[in-house]
PDB file of N, CA, C and O in Angstrom, chain B, residues numbered from 101:
ATOM      1  N   MET B 101       0.846  -1.198   0.002  1.00  0.00           N
ATOM      2  CA  MET B 101       0.032   0.039   0.007  1.00  0.00           C
ATOM      3  C   MET B 101       0.949   1.242  -0.018  1.00  0.00           C
ATOM      4  O   MET B 101       0.973   1.968  -1.012  1.00  0.00           O
ATOM      5  N   GLU B 102       1.715   1.480   1.059  1.00  0.00           N
ATOM      6  CA  GLU B 102       2.765   2.496   1.044  1.00  0.00           C
ATOM      7  C   GLU B 102       2.346   3.889   0.600  1.00  0.00           C
ATOM      8  O   GLU B 102       3.027   4.555  -0.180  1.00  0.00           O
ATOM      9  N   GLU B 103       1.201   4.302   1.127  1.00  0.00           N
ATOM     10  CA  GLU B 103       0.727   5.733   0.950  1.00  0.00           C
ATOM     11  C   GLU B 103       1.197   6.583   2.123  1.00  0.00           C
ATOM     12  O   GLU B 103       1.148   6.141   3.271  1.00  0.00           O
ATOM     13  N   LYS B 104       1.636   7.758   1.851  1.00  0.00           N
ATOM     14  CA  LYS B 104       2.142   8.674   2.902  1.00  0.00           C
ATOM     15  C   LYS B 104       0.988   9.669   3.250  1.00  0.00           C
ATOM     16  O   LYS B 104       0.244  10.100   2.370  1.00  0.00           O
ATOM     17  N   ILE B 105       0.874   9.996   4.478  1.00  0.00           N
ATOM     18  CA  ILE B 105      -0.023  11.016   4.947  1.00  0.00           C
ATOM     19  C   ILE B 105       0.705  11.975   5.950  1.00  0.00           C
ATOM     20  O   ILE B 105       1.702  11.598   6.564  1.00  0.00           O
ATOM     21  N   THR B 106       0.199  13.165   6.087  1.00  0.00           N
ATOM     22  CA  THR B 106       0.703  14.113   6.990  1.00  0.00           C
ATOM     23  C   THR B 106      -0.304  14.398   8.059  1.00  0.00           C
ATOM     24  O   THR B 106      -1.433  14.777   7.750  1.00  0.00           O
ATOM     25  N   MET B 107       0.061  14.229   9.312  1.00  0.00           N
ATOM     26  CA  MET B 107      -0.914  14.491  10.364  1.00  0.00           C
ATOM     27  C   MET B 107      -0.471  15.703  11.140  1.00  0.00           C
ATOM     28  O   MET B 107       0.720  15.880  11.395  1.00  0.00           O
ATOM     29  N   ILE B 108      -1.404  16.534  11.516  1.00  0.00           N
ATOM     30  CA  ILE B 108      -1.189  17.668  12.317  1.00  0.00           C
ATOM     31  C   ILE B 108      -1.429  17.253  13.714  1.00  0.00           C
ATOM     32  O   ILE B 108      -2.516  16.794  14.067  1.00  0.00           O
ATOM     33  N   MET B 109      -0.442  17.407  14.503  1.00  0.00           N
ATOM     34  CA  MET B 109      -0.545  16.929  15.988  1.00  0.00           C
ATOM     35  C   MET B 109      -1.256  17.981  16.853  1.00  0.00           C
ATOM     36  O   MET B 109      -1.451  19.098  16.373  1.00  0.00           O
ATOM     37  N   ASP B 110      -1.630  17.706  18.027  1.00  0.00           N
ATOM     38  CA  ASP B 110      -2.329  18.610  18.931  1.00  0.00           C
ATOM     39  C   ASP B 110      -1.480  19.915  19.138  1.00  0.00           C
ATOM     40  O   ASP B 110      -2.045  20.998  19.287  1.00  0.00           O
ATOM     41  N   ASP B 111      -0.199  19.799  19.145  1.00  0.00           N
ATOM     42  CA  ASP B 111       0.675  20.989  19.386  1.00  0.00           C
ATOM     43  C   ASP B 111       0.977  21.733  18.068  1.00  0.00           C
ATOM     44  O   ASP B 111       1.782  22.664  18.057  1.00  0.00           O
ATOM     45  N   GLY B 112       0.337  21.326  16.967  1.00  0.00           N
ATOM     46  CA  GLY B 112       0.436  22.080  15.712  1.00  0.00           C
ATOM     47  C   GLY B 112       1.561  21.651  14.811  1.00  0.00           C
ATOM     48  O   GLY B 112       1.726  22.133  13.691  1.00  0.00           O
ATOM     49  N   SER B 113       2.369  20.678  15.372  1.00  0.00           N
ATOM     50  CA  SER B 113       3.508  20.158  14.528  1.00  0.00           C
ATOM     51  C   SER B 113       2.990  19.152  13.507  1.00  0.00           C
ATOM     52  O   SER B 113       1.926  18.564  13.705  1.00  0.00           O
ATOM     53  N   GLU B 114       3.726  18.947  12.422  1.00  0.00           N
ATOM     54  CA  GLU B 114       3.355  17.943  11.341  1.00  0.00           C
ATOM     55  C   GLU B 114       4.217  16.783  11.377  1.00  0.00           C
ATOM     56  O   GLU B 114       5.430  16.937  11.517  1.00  0.00           O
ATOM     57  N   VAL B 115       3.679  15.591  11.258  1.00  0.00           N
ATOM     58  CA  VAL B 115       4.410  14.366  11.265  1.00  0.00           C
ATOM     59  C   VAL B 115       3.948  13.554  10.044  1.00  0.00           C
ATOM     60  O   VAL B 115       2.749  13.375   9.829  1.00  0.00           O
ATOM     61  N   GLU B 116       4.872  13.085   9.280  1.00  0.00           N
ATOM     62  CA  GLU B 116       4.631  12.304   8.093  1.00  0.00           C
ATOM     63  C   GLU B 116       4.593  10.856   8.526  1.00  0.00           C
ATOM     64  O   GLU B 116       5.510  10.376   9.191  1.00  0.00           O
ATOM     65  N   PHE B 117       3.547  10.165   8.155  1.00  0.00           N
ATOM     66  CA  PHE B 117       3.417   8.693   8.383  1.00  0.00           C
ATOM     67  C   PHE B 117       3.263   7.954   7.055  1.00  0.00           C
ATOM     68  O   PHE B 117       2.808   8.511   6.057  1.00  0.00           O
ATOM     69  N   THR B 118       3.641   6.736   7.077  1.00  0.00           N
ATOM     70  CA  THR B 118       3.430   5.784   5.945  1.00  0.00           C
ATOM     71  C   THR B 118       2.303   4.856   6.413  1.00  0.00           C
ATOM     72  O   THR B 118       2.356   4.230   7.472  1.00  0.00           O
ATOM     73  N   ILE B 119       1.261   4.812   5.535  1.00  0.00           N
ATOM     74  CA  ILE B 119       0.173   3.825   5.859  1.00  0.00           C
ATOM     75  C   ILE B 119       0.545   2.473   5.396  1.00  0.00           C
ATOM     76  O   ILE B 119       0.759   2.272   4.200  1.00  0.00           O
ATOM     77  N   LEU B 120       0.638   1.483   6.328  1.00  0.00           N
ATOM     78  CA  LEU B 120       0.998   0.109   6.044  1.00  0.00           C
ATOM     79  C   LEU B 120      -0.149  -0.700   5.594  1.00  0.00           C
ATOM     80  O   LEU B 120       0.004  -1.555   4.722  1.00  0.00           O
ATOM     81  N   GLU B 121      -1.380  -0.454   6.191  1.00  0.00           N
ATOM     82  CA  GLU B 121      -2.545  -1.168   5.847  1.00  0.00           C
ATOM     83  C   GLU B 121      -3.773  -0.496   6.364  1.00  0.00           C
ATOM     84  O   GLU B 121      -3.648   0.378   7.221  1.00  0.00           O
ATOM     85  N   GLN B 122      -4.909  -0.820   5.927  1.00  0.00           N
ATOM     86  CA  GLN B 122      -6.149  -0.210   6.478  1.00  0.00           C
ATOM     87  C   GLN B 122      -7.279  -1.371   6.485  1.00  0.00           C
ATOM     88  O   GLN B 122      -7.256  -2.335   5.719  1.00  0.00           O
ATOM     89  N   THR B 123      -8.200  -1.150   7.395  1.00  0.00           N
ATOM     90  CA  THR B 123      -9.312  -2.094   7.551  1.00  0.00           C
ATOM     91  C   THR B 123     -10.485  -1.382   8.127  1.00  0.00           C
ATOM     92  O   THR B 123     -10.385  -0.256   8.614  1.00  0.00           O
ATOM     93  N   VAL B 124     -11.611  -2.059   8.064  1.00  0.00           N
ATOM     94  CA  VAL B 124     -12.854  -1.551   8.634  1.00  0.00           C
ATOM     95  C   VAL B 124     -13.343  -2.626   9.631  1.00  0.00           C
ATOM     96  O   VAL B 124     -13.414  -3.802   9.275  1.00  0.00           O
ATOM     97  N   LEU B 125     -13.681  -2.228  10.883  1.00  0.00           N
ATOM     98  CA  LEU B 125     -14.215  -3.130  11.883  1.00  0.00           C
ATOM     99  C   LEU B 125     -15.385  -2.470  12.547  1.00  0.00           C
ATOM    100  O   LEU B 125     -15.242  -1.389  13.118  1.00  0.00           O
ATOM    101  N   GLY B 126     -16.545  -3.093  12.490  1.00  0.00           N
ATOM    102  CA  GLY B 126     -17.767  -2.578  13.083  1.00  0.00           C
ATOM    103  C   GLY B 126     -18.134  -1.219  12.452  1.00  0.00           C
ATOM    104  O   GLY B 126     -18.677  -0.346  13.130  1.00  0.00           O
ATOM    105  N   GLY B 127     -17.869  -1.063  11.292  1.00  0.00           N
ATOM    106  CA  GLY B 127     -18.173   0.188  10.559  1.00  0.00           C
ATOM    107  C   GLY B 127     -17.262   1.360  10.848  1.00  0.00           C
ATOM    108  O   GLY B 127     -17.574   2.494  10.485  1.00  0.00           O
ATOM    109  N   VAL B 128     -16.127   1.097  11.504  1.00  0.00           N
ATOM    110  CA  VAL B 128     -15.146   2.088  11.749  1.00  0.00           C
ATOM    111  C   VAL B 128     -13.847   1.836  10.971  1.00  0.00           C
ATOM    112  O   VAL B 128     -13.320   0.724  11.024  1.00  0.00           O
ATOM    113  N   SER B 129     -13.323   2.818  10.261  1.00  0.00           N
ATOM    114  CA  SER B 129     -12.080   2.700   9.559  1.00  0.00           C
ATOM    115  C   SER B 129     -10.886   2.869  10.470  1.00  0.00           C
ATOM    116  O   SER B 129     -10.836   3.758  11.320  1.00  0.00           O
ATOM    117  N   TYR B 130      -9.893   1.954  10.257  1.00  0.00           N
ATOM    118  CA  TYR B 130      -8.607   2.036  10.960  1.00  0.00           C
ATOM    119  C   TYR B 130      -7.532   1.939  10.036  1.00  0.00           C
ATOM    120  O   TYR B 130      -7.676   1.295   8.997  1.00  0.00           O
ATOM    121  N   ILE B 131      -6.344   2.586  10.345  1.00  0.00           N
ATOM    122  CA  ILE B 131      -5.124   2.474   9.560  1.00  0.00           C
ATOM    123  C   ILE B 131      -3.995   2.167  10.514  1.00  0.00           C
ATOM    124  O   ILE B 131      -3.941   2.608  11.662  1.00  0.00           O
ATOM    125  N   LEU B 132      -3.052   1.338   9.928  1.00  0.00           N
ATOM    126  CA  LEU B 132      -1.834   1.035  10.648  1.00  0.00           C
ATOM    127  C   LEU B 132      -0.710   1.885  10.007  1.00  0.00           C
ATOM    128  O   LEU B 132      -0.427   1.738   8.818  1.00  0.00           O
ATOM    129  N   VAL B 133      -0.086   2.753  10.782  1.00  0.00           N
ATOM    130  CA  VAL B 133       0.959   3.676  10.224  1.00  0.00           C
ATOM    131  C   VAL B 133       2.228   3.563  10.935  1.00  0.00           C
ATOM    132  O   VAL B 133       2.271   3.105  12.077  1.00  0.00           O
ATOM    133  N   THR B 134       3.299   3.976  10.281  1.00  0.00           N
ATOM    134  CA  THR B 134       4.631   4.101  10.954  1.00  0.00           C
ATOM    135  C   THR B 134       5.257   5.320  10.543  1.00  0.00           C
ATOM    136  O   THR B 134       4.976   5.806   9.448  1.00  0.00           O
ATOM    137  N   ASP B 135       6.181   5.927  11.413  1.00  0.00           N
ATOM    138  CA  ASP B 135       6.910   7.099  11.074  1.00  0.00           C
ATOM    139  C   ASP B 135       8.333   6.810  10.647  1.00  0.00           C
ATOM    140  O   ASP B 135       9.126   7.704  10.352  1.00  0.00           O
ATOM    141  N   ALA B 136       8.634   5.452  10.626  1.00  0.00           N
ATOM    142  CA  ALA B 136       9.949   4.949  10.233  1.00  0.00           C
ATOM    143  C   ALA B 136      10.163   5.149   8.761  1.00  0.00           C
ATOM    144  O   ALA B 136       9.246   4.985   7.955  1.00  0.00           O
ATOM    145  N   PRO B 137      11.459   5.529   8.390  1.00  0.00           N
ATOM    146  CA  PRO B 137      11.748   5.638   7.031  1.00  0.00           C
ATOM    147  C   PRO B 137      11.614   4.252   6.302  1.00  0.00           C
ATOM    148  O   PRO B 137      11.707   3.203   6.940  1.00  0.00           O
ATOM    149  N   ASP B 138      11.398   4.279   4.977  1.00  0.00           N
ATOM    150  CA  ASP B 138      11.255   2.978   4.246  1.00  0.00           C
ATOM    151  C   ASP B 138      12.340   2.016   4.566  1.00  0.00           C
ATOM    152  O   ASP B 138      13.493   2.387   4.789  1.00  0.00           O
ATOM    153  N   ASP B 139      11.949   0.746   4.587  1.00  0.00           N
ATOM    154  CA  ASP B 139      12.824  -0.439   4.864  1.00  0.00           C
ATOM    155  C   ASP B 139      13.584  -0.311   6.199  1.00  0.00           C
ATOM    156  O   ASP B 139      14.634  -0.936   6.345  1.00  0.00           O
ATOM    157  N   GLU B 140      13.114   0.443   7.140  1.00  0.00           N
ATOM    158  CA  GLU B 140      13.756   0.468   8.434  1.00  0.00           C
ATOM    159  C   GLU B 140      12.741   0.062   9.550  1.00  0.00           C
ATOM    160  O   GLU B 140      11.547   0.310   9.388  1.00  0.00           O
ATOM    161  N   ASP B 141      13.169  -0.525  10.618  1.00  0.00           N
ATOM    162  CA  ASP B 141      12.362  -0.869  11.719  1.00  0.00           C
ATOM    163  C   ASP B 141      11.894   0.347  12.415  1.00  0.00           C
ATOM    164  O   ASP B 141      12.637   1.324  12.503  1.00  0.00           O
ATOM    165  N   GLY B 142      10.682   0.341  12.924  1.00  0.00           N
ATOM    166  CA  GLY B 142      10.186   1.484  13.669  1.00  0.00           C
ATOM    167  C   GLY B 142       8.911   1.125  14.406  1.00  0.00           C
ATOM    168  O   GLY B 142       8.476  -0.027  14.428  1.00  0.00           O
ATOM    169  N   GLU B 143       8.317   2.166  15.016  1.00  0.00           N
ATOM    170  CA  GLU B 143       7.080   2.002  15.753  1.00  0.00           C
ATOM    171  C   GLU B 143       5.898   2.019  14.818  1.00  0.00           C
ATOM    172  O   GLU B 143       5.888   2.803  13.869  1.00  0.00           O
ATOM    173  N   CYS B 144       4.922   1.205  15.042  1.00  0.00           N
ATOM    174  CA  CYS B 144       3.616   1.218  14.354  1.00  0.00           C
ATOM    175  C   CYS B 144       2.546   1.755  15.322  1.00  0.00           C
ATOM    176  O   CYS B 144       2.609   1.566  16.537  1.00  0.00           O
ATOM    177  N   TYR B 145       1.566   2.432  14.714  1.00  0.00           N
ATOM    178  CA  TYR B 145       0.496   3.026  15.468  1.00  0.00           C
ATOM    179  C   TYR B 145      -0.829   2.672  14.791  1.00  0.00           C
ATOM    180  O   TYR B 145      -0.945   2.717  13.566  1.00  0.00           O
ATOM    181  N   VAL B 146      -1.808   2.324  15.595  1.00  0.00           N
ATOM    182  CA  VAL B 146      -3.194   2.076  15.074  1.00  0.00           C
ATOM    183  C   VAL B 146      -3.879   3.292  15.312  1.00  0.00           C
ATOM    184  O   VAL B 146      -3.917   3.797  16.434  1.00  0.00           O
ATOM    185  N   MET B 147      -4.494   3.855  14.186  1.00  0.00           N
ATOM    186  CA  MET B 147      -5.255   5.096  14.211  1.00  0.00           C
ATOM    187  C   MET B 147      -6.686   4.827  13.775  1.00  0.00           C
ATOM    188  O   MET B 147      -6.944   4.051  12.854  1.00  0.00           O
ATOM    189  N   LYS B 148      -7.602   5.486  14.457  1.00  0.00           N
ATOM    190  CA  LYS B 148      -9.116   5.387  14.151  1.00  0.00           C
ATOM    191  C   LYS B 148      -9.614   6.618  13.522  1.00  0.00           C
ATOM    192  O   LYS B 148      -9.348   7.718  14.005  1.00  0.00           O
ATOM    193  N   ASP B 149     -10.364   6.467  12.404  1.00  0.00           N
ATOM    194  CA  ASP B 149     -11.031   7.628  11.673  1.00  0.00           C
ATOM    195  C   ASP B 149     -12.200   8.071  12.496  1.00  0.00           C
ATOM    196  O   ASP B 149     -13.186   7.358  12.685  1.00  0.00           O
ATOM    197  N   VAL B 150     -12.049   9.274  12.977  1.00  0.00           N
ATOM    198  CA  VAL B 150     -13.148   9.852  13.785  1.00  0.00           C
ATOM    199  C   VAL B 150     -13.765  11.124  13.066  1.00  0.00           C
ATOM    200  O   VAL B 150     -14.336  12.003  13.712  1.00  0.00           O
ATOM    201  N   SER B 151     -13.620  11.167  11.736  1.00  0.00           N
ATOM    202  CA  SER B 151     -14.137  12.200  10.912  1.00  0.00           C
ATOM    203  C   SER B 151     -15.653  12.300  11.009  1.00  0.00           C
ATOM    204  O   SER B 151     -16.353  11.310  11.224  1.00  0.00           O
ATOM    205  N   THR B 152     -16.127  13.499  10.846  1.00  0.00           N
ATOM    206  CA  THR B 152     -17.560  13.677  10.713  1.00  0.00           C
ATOM    207  C   THR B 152     -17.882  14.223   9.351  1.00  0.00           C
ATOM    208  O   THR B 152     -16.948  14.627   8.658  1.00  0.00           O
ATOM    209  N   GLU B 153     -19.105  14.272   8.904  1.00  0.00           N
ATOM    210  CA  GLU B 153     -19.490  14.785   7.617  1.00  0.00           C
ATOM    211  C   GLU B 153     -19.008  16.140   7.388  1.00  0.00           C
ATOM    212  O   GLU B 153     -18.727  16.506   6.247  1.00  0.00           O
ATOM    213  N   GLU B 154     -18.883  16.973   8.482  1.00  0.00           N
ATOM    214  CA  GLU B 154     -18.500  18.365   8.394  1.00  0.00           C
ATOM    215  C   GLU B 154     -16.997  18.556   8.114  1.00  0.00           C
ATOM    216  O   GLU B 154     -16.598  19.628   7.659  1.00  0.00           O
ATOM    217  N   ASP B 155     -16.161  17.548   8.374  1.00  0.00           N
ATOM    218  CA  ASP B 155     -14.744  17.651   8.227  1.00  0.00           C
ATOM    219  C   ASP B 155     -14.368  17.605   6.763  1.00  0.00           C
ATOM    220  O   ASP B 155     -14.837  16.755   6.006  1.00  0.00           O
ATOM    221  N   ALA B 156     -13.503  18.548   6.377  1.00  0.00           N
ATOM    222  CA  ALA B 156     -13.016  18.627   4.979  1.00  0.00           C
ATOM    223  C   ALA B 156     -12.008  17.542   4.721  1.00  0.00           C
ATOM    224  O   ALA B 156     -11.899  17.058   3.594  1.00  0.00           O
ATOM    225  N   GLU B 157     -11.255  17.138   5.751  1.00  0.00           N
ATOM    226  CA  GLU B 157     -10.232  16.121   5.625  1.00  0.00           C
ATOM    227  C   GLU B 157     -10.444  15.080   6.715  1.00  0.00           C
ATOM    228  O   GLU B 157     -11.145  15.323   7.698  1.00  0.00           O
ATOM    229  N   SER B 158      -9.840  13.941   6.529  1.00  0.00           N
ATOM    230  CA  SER B 158      -9.980  12.860   7.486  1.00  0.00           C
ATOM    231  C   SER B 158      -9.334  13.259   8.788  1.00  0.00           C
ATOM    232  O   SER B 158      -8.304  13.932   8.835  1.00  0.00           O
ATOM    233  N   VAL B 159     -10.002  12.803   9.866  1.00  0.00           N
ATOM    234  CA  VAL B 159      -9.482  13.114  11.228  1.00  0.00           C
ATOM    235  C   VAL B 159      -9.227  11.833  11.886  1.00  0.00           C
ATOM    236  O   VAL B 159     -10.148  11.030  12.036  1.00  0.00           O
ATOM    237  N   TYR B 160      -7.936  11.568  12.324  1.00  0.00           N
ATOM    238  CA  TYR B 160      -7.547  10.333  12.978  1.00  0.00           C
ATOM    239  C   TYR B 160      -7.177  10.546  14.428  1.00  0.00           C
ATOM    240  O   TYR B 160      -6.673  11.609  14.789  1.00  0.00           O
ATOM    241  N   GLU B 161      -7.418   9.555  15.264  1.00  0.00           N
ATOM    242  CA  GLU B 161      -6.880   9.596  16.619  1.00  0.00           C
ATOM    243  C   GLU B 161      -6.281   8.180  16.908  1.00  0.00           C
ATOM    244  O   GLU B 161      -6.678   7.166  16.334  1.00  0.00           O
ATOM    245  N   SER B 162      -5.327   8.199  17.816  1.00  0.00           N
ATOM    246  CA  SER B 162      -4.750   6.869  18.197  1.00  0.00           C
ATOM    247  C   SER B 162      -5.769   6.093  19.040  1.00  0.00           C
ATOM    248  O   SER B 162      -6.559   6.656  19.799  1.00  0.00           O
ATOM    249  N   VAL B 163      -5.705   4.790  18.865  1.00  0.00           N
ATOM    250  CA  VAL B 163      -6.625   3.893  19.551  1.00  0.00           C
ATOM    251  C   VAL B 163      -5.996   3.710  20.977  1.00  0.00           C
ATOM    252  O   VAL B 163      -4.854   3.263  21.082  1.00  0.00           O
ATOM    253  N   ASP B 164      -6.722   4.048  22.046  1.00  0.00           N
ATOM    254  CA  ASP B 164      -6.241   3.905  23.431  1.00  0.00           C
ATOM    255  C   ASP B 164      -6.840   2.731  24.149  1.00  0.00           C
ATOM    256  O   ASP B 164      -6.223   2.143  25.038  1.00  0.00           O
ATOM    257  N   ASP B 165      -8.103   2.377  23.740  1.00  0.00           N
ATOM    258  CA  ASP B 165      -8.755   1.289  24.458  1.00  0.00           C
ATOM    259  C   ASP B 165      -8.109  -0.003  24.167  1.00  0.00           C
ATOM    260  O   ASP B 165      -8.044  -0.413  23.008  1.00  0.00           O
ATOM    261  N   GLU B 166      -7.605  -0.695  25.210  1.00  0.00           N
ATOM    262  CA  GLU B 166      -6.880  -1.942  25.064  1.00  0.00           C
ATOM    263  C   GLU B 166      -7.678  -3.038  24.264  1.00  0.00           C
ATOM    264  O   GLU B 166      -7.136  -3.715  23.389  1.00  0.00           O
ATOM    265  N   LYS B 167      -8.948  -3.164  24.606  1.00  0.00           N
ATOM    266  CA  LYS B 167      -9.793  -4.171  24.001  1.00  0.00           C
ATOM    267  C   LYS B 167      -9.892  -3.894  22.441  1.00  0.00           C
ATOM    268  O   LYS B 167      -9.751  -4.800  21.620  1.00  0.00           O
ATOM    269  N   GLU B 168     -10.137  -2.622  22.106  1.00  0.00           N
ATOM    270  CA  GLU B 168     -10.367  -2.289  20.707  1.00  0.00           C
ATOM    271  C   GLU B 168      -8.985  -2.434  20.005  1.00  0.00           C
ATOM    272  O   GLU B 168      -8.924  -2.941  18.885  1.00  0.00           O
ATOM    273  N   LEU B 169      -7.862  -1.987  20.664  1.00  0.00           N
ATOM    274  CA  LEU B 169      -6.569  -2.074  20.110  1.00  0.00           C
ATOM    275  C   LEU B 169      -6.141  -3.504  19.840  1.00  0.00           C
ATOM    276  O   LEU B 169      -5.523  -3.773  18.810  1.00  0.00           O
ATOM    277  N   ASP B 170      -6.450  -4.416  20.724  1.00  0.00           N
ATOM    278  CA  ASP B 170      -6.146  -5.810  20.603  1.00  0.00           C
ATOM    279  C   ASP B 170      -6.884  -6.388  19.364  1.00  0.00           C
ATOM    280  O   ASP B 170      -6.301  -7.164  18.608  1.00  0.00           O
ATOM    281  N   ALA B 171      -8.089  -6.030  19.175  1.00  0.00           N
ATOM    282  CA  ALA B 171      -8.927  -6.645  18.196  1.00  0.00           C
ATOM    283  C   ALA B 171      -8.432  -6.126  16.815  1.00  0.00           C
ATOM    284  O   ALA B 171      -8.288  -6.930  15.894  1.00  0.00           O
ATOM    285  N   VAL B 172      -8.169  -4.809  16.649  1.00  0.00           N
ATOM    286  CA  VAL B 172      -7.727  -4.232  15.406  1.00  0.00           C
ATOM    287  C   VAL B 172      -6.318  -4.771  15.090  1.00  0.00           C
ATOM    288  O   VAL B 172      -6.010  -5.140  13.957  1.00  0.00           O
ATOM    289  N   PHE B 173      -5.455  -4.800  16.165  1.00  0.00           N
ATOM    290  CA  PHE B 173      -4.034  -5.164  15.877  1.00  0.00           C
ATOM    291  C   PHE B 173      -3.996  -6.646  15.397  1.00  0.00           C
ATOM    292  O   PHE B 173      -3.157  -6.963  14.554  1.00  0.00           O
ATOM    293  N   LYS B 174      -4.833  -7.532  15.876  1.00  0.00           N
ATOM    294  CA  LYS B 174      -4.872  -8.911  15.413  1.00  0.00           C
ATOM    295  C   LYS B 174      -5.207  -8.963  13.930  1.00  0.00           C
ATOM    296  O   LYS B 174      -4.651  -9.772  13.188  1.00  0.00           O
ATOM    297  N   ILE B 175      -6.091  -8.121  13.516  1.00  0.00           N
ATOM    298  CA  ILE B 175      -6.443  -8.089  12.072  1.00  0.00           C
ATOM    299  C   ILE B 175      -5.344  -7.671  11.270  1.00  0.00           C
ATOM    300  O   ILE B 175      -5.121  -8.261  10.213  1.00  0.00           O
ATOM    301  N   PHE B 176      -4.543  -6.611  11.692  1.00  0.00           N
ATOM    302  CA  PHE B 176      -3.415  -6.158  10.938  1.00  0.00           C
ATOM    303  C   PHE B 176      -2.336  -7.180  10.912  1.00  0.00           C
ATOM    304  O   PHE B 176      -1.718  -7.425   9.876  1.00  0.00           O
ATOM    305  N   GLU B 177      -2.100  -7.795  12.068  1.00  0.00           N
ATOM    306  CA  GLU B 177      -1.099  -8.881  12.125  1.00  0.00           C
ATOM    307  C   GLU B 177      -1.302  -9.943  11.079  1.00  0.00           C
ATOM    308  O   GLU B 177      -0.371 -10.360  10.391  1.00  0.00           O
ATOM    309  N   GLU B 178      -2.588 -10.388  10.970  1.00  0.00           N
ATOM    310  CA  GLU B 178      -2.974 -11.402   9.958  1.00  0.00           C
ATOM    311  C   GLU B 178      -2.867 -10.899   8.594  1.00  0.00           C
ATOM    312  O   GLU B 178      -2.464 -11.663   7.717  1.00  0.00           O
ATOM    313  N   MET B 179      -3.195  -9.664   8.312  1.00  0.00           N
ATOM    314  CA  MET B 179      -3.041  -9.083   6.990  1.00  0.00           C
ATOM    315  C   MET B 179      -1.653  -8.992   6.553  1.00  0.00           C
ATOM    316  O   MET B 179      -1.393  -9.147   5.360  1.00  0.00           O
ATOM    317  N   LEU B 180      -0.691  -8.743   7.449  1.00  0.00           N
ATOM    318  CA  LEU B 180       0.685  -8.456   7.163  1.00  0.00           C
ATOM    319  C   LEU B 180       1.632  -9.531   7.498  1.00  0.00           C
ATOM    320  O   LEU B 180       2.841  -9.350   7.357  1.00  0.00           O
ATOM    321  N   LYS B 181       1.118 -10.712   7.962  1.00  0.00           N
ATOM    322  CA  LYS B 181       2.011 -11.812   8.407  1.00  0.00           C
ATOM    323  C   LYS B 181       3.057 -12.258   7.419  1.00  0.00           C
ATOM    324  O   LYS B 181       4.161 -12.604   7.842  1.00  0.00           O
ATOM    325  N   ASP B 182       2.796 -12.272   6.182  1.00  0.00           N
ATOM    326  CA  ASP B 182       3.690 -12.604   5.164  1.00  0.00           C
ATOM    327  C   ASP B 182       4.610 -11.532   4.690  1.00  0.00           C
ATOM    328  O   ASP B 182       5.626 -11.808   4.051  1.00  0.00           O
ATOM    329  N   GLU B 183       4.264 -10.292   4.997  1.00  0.00           N
ATOM    330  CA  GLU B 183       5.031  -9.140   4.454  1.00  0.00           C
ATOM    331  C   GLU B 183       6.036  -8.570   5.478  1.00  0.00           C
ATOM    332  O   GLU B 183       7.126  -8.151   5.088  1.00  0.00           O
ATOM    333  N   MET B 184       5.703  -8.548   6.726  1.00  0.00           N
ATOM    334  CA  MET B 184       6.592  -7.919   7.684  1.00  0.00           C
ATOM    335  C   MET B 184       6.326  -8.534   9.078  1.00  0.00           C
ATOM    336  O   MET B 184       5.293  -9.164   9.304  1.00  0.00           O
ATOM    337  N   ASP B 185       7.269  -8.337   9.988  1.00  0.00           N
ATOM    338  CA  ASP B 185       7.185  -8.831  11.324  1.00  0.00           C
ATOM    339  C   ASP B 185       6.652  -7.683  12.224  1.00  0.00           C
ATOM    340  O   ASP B 185       7.412  -6.764  12.529  1.00  0.00           O
ATOM    341  N   ILE B 186       5.420  -7.709  12.638  1.00  0.00           N
ATOM    342  CA  ILE B 186       4.968  -6.742  13.503  1.00  0.00           C
ATOM    343  C   ILE B 186       4.604  -7.366  14.869  1.00  0.00           C
ATOM    344  O   ILE B 186       4.062  -8.470  14.928  1.00  0.00           O
ATOM    345  N   GLU B 187       4.909  -6.648  15.955  1.00  0.00           N
ATOM    346  CA  GLU B 187       4.546  -7.198  17.261  1.00  0.00           C
ATOM    347  C   GLU B 187       4.059  -5.998  18.104  1.00  0.00           C
ATOM    348  O   GLU B 187       4.399  -4.841  17.856  1.00  0.00           O
ATOM    349  N   ARG B 188       3.250  -6.350  19.105  1.00  0.00           N
ATOM    350  CA  ARG B 188       2.676  -5.410  20.001  1.00  0.00           C
ATOM    351  C   ARG B 188       3.469  -5.404  21.261  1.00  0.00           C
ATOM    352  O   ARG B 188       3.151  -4.658  22.187  1.00  0.00           O
TER     353      ARG B 188
END
């Protein structure tokens, strides 16, 4: 997939992420992103789309609920098991 997005953080700074995968669970869209340069190990983050119809652009927030994070992360692990080694 390897699409890049720029997110504006709460403090106004911008961070570029690479989208590794995306999925929908229970009608909610999730993306798995990393801020690591291509072909380097780094941290992965599960982000949830919390956009409303009024938002001009997508709005994402990190998933903090452990139960929700576990469920979504298992899906991403299965989707990427042959492509890369991800662990929680």
